[in-house]
N, C-alpha and C positions, 0 to 999 in steps of 0.2 A: 354851540361853538365848535368849529371845525379848524384844525391846524393841518396845513398842507406842506409836504416836503417833496420837492422834485429831485430826480436823479437821472443819470443816463446820458447827459449831454457830452459833447466832445467834438473833436475834429475828424472829418471824414473827406474823402475825395468825392468829386462828382460821380453820381451813379451808386454811391454807397448807401448803407442803411444804418439807422440808429433806432433804439427803442427808449423812449422816455417813460419814467414811472412817476406817479404822484401818490405818495402814501398819505392817507388821511388818519388823524388821530382825533380823539374826542368823540362826542356822540353825534350821530346823525348822518353818517355817510350814505345810508340807504335812503335818506329823505332829501338829498340834494342832487341837482343836476351838475355834471362835471364838464369842464371844457379846457381846451388848450388854446393859448393865445401867444402871440409873439410880438416883440418890439425891436424895431431897428432904429438906431439913433437918427433923430430928425424926422421920424415918421410917427404916426399914431399907432397905438397898439391895435393889432387886428385879430379877429377870431380866426383860428385855424380849424378847429373841429369841436363839436359839442356832443354830449351823450346825456339823455335824460335818465331820470330814475328808472323808467321803464325800458331803457335800452335803445330808444330812437336816436339815430345819429344825424349829424349835419356837418357839412364840410365846406370850406372856402373853395371857390372854383379852382384856384391855383394849386390845390393839393389833392383834389378829387382824383381817385385812381391810384394815388401814390402813398397816401397816409391812411392809417386805420386807427380809430379810437375805440377803446374798449374799457370795461370796468369789471372788477372782481369784487363782489360784495363780501365774500369770506375774508379777503385780504384787505378790504377797504382801500383799494388801490385803483387808480385809473392809469391807463397806458396810452401812449401814442407811438405806433409803429410807423416809421418813416422810411420809405424805400425810394430808390432812384432820386436821391437828393440832388439838388441843384444849388449853385452858388447863391441864388436869390433866396434860398431858404435859410441863409445865415441870419441869426437873430438870437435874442434871449427869449427863451420859451418859458411861459408861466402856466401853471394850472390854476384854475379858478373854480369855486363852487358857488352855486346859486340856488335859491329857492324859487323865486319868481324874478324874471328880468336878469340884469347883468350880475356878474359874480360879486359876492360880498366878502368872500374869503379868498385870499391869494397866497400862493407859495412864494418862495424867495427868488425863483427863476433859475434856469440853467442855460448855459451858453451852448449854442450849436453853430459850428463853423464848417462850411463846405468850400473847400479850396483845393486846387491841384498844386 
């Protein structure tokens, strides 16, 4: 069982940066793949970035080159560094943990708003 708690969301102007954190508690952080997903009202939740247990990363085309996902096993925390933010990045961001396939554990979400 893994419990996830996100933090680091907020409001920022276009071109700004934010870093999201996802702290995991319970056993098994080292055994799960981690990912960041976002949800905009009226749209389906989309994958933003994922990182495997071994550190292999994958990004949505829309964020490639601007966002960086990482994980720290000692702190049992996953991060999403978001640079050059755009208004279309506005969403509720969720972290998810998976073993095989889609996430089975989810955090509560954190709001990111990009607006001038």
